[in-house]
N, C-alpha and C positions, 0 to 999 in steps of 0.2 A: 504494499499500500504506499502511496506516495506521501511525502511530508504534508503536502497541501491538503490531501484528503483527510489525514489525521487531524490536522488543525481544524478543518471544517467540521468533522465529527465532534471533536471536543467542543467547539463553539456551539453546535446545535444542542448537545447535552447540557451545556452551561445555561443556554437560553431556556430550554424546556424544563430543566430542573428548577430554575429560578421562578418560572411562571407557574409551576405546579399545574393547577387546573384552570388557570385563567387563559382565555383565548388571546392569542397574539393579536388578532384582529381587534378585539375589544380594547386592548391596551394601546394599540397603535393609533386608534381613533380618539381625537380629542373631544368628539361629539358626545361621548359617553360620560364626560365629566363636566360638571357645572358647579363652579366654586364662585362665591361672592365674597368680597373683602370690603369692609366699610371702616371708615375712620370717624370717630365721634365728632370731631370739630375740624374746621378749616385752618384756624389759628390757635396756637397755644402760647401762653406767656410763660417764659422760663421762670421756675420757682414761684409761680403765682397761679393759684387755681389748679384745675385738674391736669394730670399728666397725660401725654398722648396715649389714646386707647384705640385698639384695633380689634375688629371681630371678623373671623372667617367662618362662613357657613358653607356646609356641604349640601348642595341641592342636587347632587348627582343621584343616580339610582343605585349607586354602589359605594362601598367605602373608599376613602382615600387614606393615605398613610403618611406619617411623620417620622423622621428619625428619632431613635432613642438617644438623643443628644439635644443640641439646640436646633430649633426649627423655625424661629422667627427672629428677625433683626430689623434694623432701620439703616437707611443710606441717605447721604446728603448729596444734593444736586450742586455741582460746581463745574464751571467751564464747559457745560454741555454734557457732562457725564455724571452718573450715579457712582459715588465713591464712599469709602470708609464704612463698609458693612460692619455693623456693631450689634452683637448679641448681648443680652443681659441676664440670661439664666440657662440652666441645662436640666433637661429631663433625664432621670436615672431610672433604669428598670431592667427587665430581662428581655432579651431579644433585640433585633435590629430596629424595630419600628413599633408603632402603635397606631391603631385605626381611629378614624373619625367616621362614624356611620352616616348614612344618608339621613338628612334632616337635622343632624346635630351641628352645633357651632361651638367655637372656642373664642374667648376674649382675653387679650393680654394688654398690660399697661406697661409702657416704657418709662422707667424712672428718670427724672431730669438729671440725676447724677451721672448718667451715661452719655449725656450730650455735652460736647466741649463748649465752654463759654466763649472761646475764641471763634467758634463757628456759628455764633448766633448774632444777628438773625440769620436764618437759613431756611431752605426748602428741603423737605425730607419725604421719604416714603417707607412704608413697611414692606419687607420682602419675606415671604414664607418658603420653606423647603417642603414641598408637597409632592407626593408620588402616587402613581396609579397602582403600584404593587407593593406588597409587604416586604419584599426583598430590596426595595429602593433602587431598582434598575431603570425605571421609567418615570422621570419627572414630569410634571405638568409643565406646559410651556410657560415661559417667564411672564408673559402678559396675563396669565391667569393667576399668578402667584404674588403680584405686587398690588399695593393700594394706590389710590389716588394720592397725589402730593398734598402735604400740609405744611404750614409755616410754623416755625418756632421763633418768637420775638422776645426781646428783653422788656 
């Protein structure tokens, strides 16, 4: 058997083992996933009033998965790019991932202590790490994993 065939067979085993009973067609199509992300306010005042809050809701007909580590952070918009991805907590547990079932939502609050005072005022967004499968091999597209921008002012 040629080296190419061996690598191809190993690749197929890796793909099918990771997907277990999930259809590759279901995982390949983004149409099977409907995630909504909302930010509580358009403008937050640094160290005054509520801290930035984001809610992710799974309106898909199936579960989505988050890594058993950090799964949400925020980024700052500067010079036309989203930079400085910052996470503020870690989930600890058994396994690679944890599910969010259809119809469920999660809400997280970003403490002001994680925002650099030198970068305020600024435009930010939340970014989630959300996957189609429990083995975290198929991420949702970036446009489905980010919130609308919000401002943090002094």
